[in-house]
C-alpha positions as CSV (number, residue, x, y, z in Angstrom):
1,P,45.2,282.9,300.8
2,K,48.5,284.5,299.8
3,E,47.0,286.3,296.8
4,F,44.9,288.4,299.1
5,V,47.8,289.9,301.1
6,D,51.1,291.6,300.3
7,Q,54.1,291.5,302.6
8,V,55.3,295.1,303.0
9,A,58.2,294.5,305.5
10,G,60.1,291.7,307.1
11,D,61.2,288.3,306.1
12,G,60.1,284.7,306.2
13,D,60.2,284.6,310.1
14,A,58.2,287.8,310.8
15,G,56.7,290.6,308.8
16,F,54.0,293.2,308.2
17,F,51.3,292.3,305.8
18,R,48.5,294.4,304.2
19,R,45.5,293.4,302.2
20,A,46.2,293.6,298.5
21,A,45.2,296.9,296.9
22,W,42.6,295.2,294.7
23,V,40.9,293.7,297.8
24,D,40.7,297.1,299.5
25,R,39.2,298.7,296.4
26,A,36.7,295.9,295.9
27,A,35.6,295.8,299.6
28,D,35.2,299.5,300.1
29,P,35.9,301.8,297.2
30,P,37.5,305.1,298.3
31,E,35.4,308.2,297.7
32,E,37.0,311.5,296.6
33,G,38.2,313.6,299.6
34,Q,37.7,310.9,302.3
35,W,40.3,309.0,304.4
36,W,41.1,305.5,303.3
37,R,41.8,303.0,305.9
38,R,44.3,300.1,305.5
39,M,44.2,296.9,307.4
40,E,47.7,295.8,308.4
41,A,48.8,292.7,310.4
42,Y,52.1,291.6,312.0
43,S,53.0,287.9,311.8
44,W,55.6,286.7,314.2
45,G,54.8,283.0,314.1
46,G,58.2,282.1,312.5
47,L,60.0,283.5,315.5
48,T,58.6,280.9,317.9
49,S,58.0,277.9,315.7
50,R,61.6,276.8,315.7
51,R,64.1,276.0,318.5
52,A,63.2,277.1,322.0
53,S,66.5,279.0,322.2
54,R,65.5,281.2,319.3
55,A,62.4,282.3,321.1
56,V,64.4,283.4,324.2
57,W,65.1,286.7,322.5
58,L,61.4,287.6,323.2
59,L,62.4,287.8,326.9
60,F,65.0,290.4,326.0
61,L,62.7,292.5,323.8
62,P,61.7,295.1,326.4
63,F,65.3,295.7,327.3
64,S,66.3,296.1,323.7
65,L,63.5,298.6,323.0
66,V,64.5,300.7,326.0
67,N,68.1,300.6,325.1
């Protein structure tokens, strides 16, 4: 459900999502002086659910990262 996650970067096509802060606190309350883990996910489904020509950019992704 959308109320359990917050989009922290990206747009409607792709983005990074984290669990909402209230979900993290309810699931595992942080203790004083300890590390607190965050669950994060990347959604890229919008990049491939449209025209096939739009998904071709994935073939060029390694070259764009090296460049």
